[in-house]
C-alpha positions as CSV (number, residue, x, y, z in Angstrom):
1,M,105.0,85.5,89.2
2,K,104.9,87.8,86.5
3,K,108.9,89.0,85.0
4,R,110.6,91.8,85.8
5,P,108.5,95.4,84.3
6,T,110.5,96.7,81.3
7,K,110.7,100.2,81.8
8,K,108.5,100.9,78.6
9,A,105.5,98.9,80.1
10,F,105.8,100.5,83.7
11,Y,106.3,104.6,81.8
12,E,103.3,103.8,79.9
13,Y,101.1,102.4,83.0
14,M,102.2,105.2,84.8
15,S,101.2,108.0,82.0
16,I,98.2,106.8,81.1
17,R,97.4,106.6,85.2
18,S,98.2,110.8,86.0
19,N,96.9,111.6,82.7
20,R,101.3,113.0,82.0
21,N,104.0,111.9,80.2
22,F,105.5,109.8,82.9
23,K,109.2,109.1,82.6
24,E,110.8,109.4,86.2
25,S,113.6,107.0,86.6
26,S,113.3,107.2,90.3
27,A,109.7,105.9,90.2
28,Y,111.0,102.7,88.3
29,D,114.1,102.4,90.8
30,M,110.7,102.2,93.5
31,L,108.8,100.1,91.8
32,L,111.9,97.3,91.7
33,E,112.5,98.0,95.3
34,L,108.5,97.9,96.3
35,I,108.8,94.5,94.4
36,V,111.4,92.8,96.9
37,H,109.8,94.4,99.4
38,A,106.5,92.8,98.7
39,R,107.8,89.2,98.5
40,D,107.5,89.2,102.1
41,E,103.8,88.3,103.0
42,K,103.0,90.7,105.9
43,H,104.7,93.6,103.7
44,F,102.5,92.3,100.5
45,M,99.1,92.9,102.7
46,D,100.7,96.7,104.3
47,L,101.3,98.0,100.9
48,A,98.3,96.4,99.6
49,E,95.9,98.0,102.1
50,L,97.4,100.9,101.1
51,T,95.8,101.0,97.5
52,L,92.5,100.1,99.6
53,M,92.5,103.8,100.8
54,N,89.1,106.4,99.7
55,K,89.9,110.3,99.5
56,T,90.1,110.7,103.2
57,D,92.2,107.8,104.2
58,R,94.7,109.2,101.9
59,L,94.5,112.4,103.1
60,I,94.9,111.1,106.8
61,Y,98.3,109.0,105.5
62,R,99.7,112.0,103.8
63,N,99.4,113.6,107.7
64,K,100.5,111.0,108.9
65,L,103.8,110.9,105.8
66,A,104.2,114.4,106.5
67,C,104.5,113.8,110.9
68,E,107.9,111.9,109.3
69,G,109.1,114.6,107.2
70,V,108.3,112.6,104.1
71,E,106.2,115.9,102.3
72,M,103.7,114.7,99.3
73,T,101.2,116.6,97.8
74,P,98.2,115.0,96.6
75,I,99.2,113.9,93.2
76,Q,102.7,112.4,94.1
77,V,100.3,110.3,96.7
78,D,98.3,109.6,93.4
79,E,101.6,108.2,92.2
80,Y,103.1,106.5,94.6
81,L,100.0,104.3,95.1
82,A,99.6,103.7,91.7
83,V,103.6,102.5,91.4
84,V,102.3,100.2,94.3
85,E,99.9,98.7,92.6
86,Y,102.1,97.8,89.9
87,A,104.5,96.6,91.6
88,L,102.2,94.0,93.7
89,E,101.0,92.8,90.4
90,Y,104.6,91.3,90.0
91,T,104.4,89.5,93.4
92,V,101.7,87.3,93.0
């Protein structure tokens, strides 16, 4: 397992993935929570499956979240999944 990710490295990764200057501390907090959450094998697999979604699956996921009261734009879903991918790197 890798050491705890730094904010700087995370922001650099997210800036590349989102094509913008990314500096959202709430996303870093979410990253740390996901790392802890993903240490459980079942949760790890659930998160890993999220990262494999194609465009249609992401739309279905967005609709599912909306039904649960969580409204996200397509960009927000993409950024969330990028955070999940980064978190998974720190749990293997």
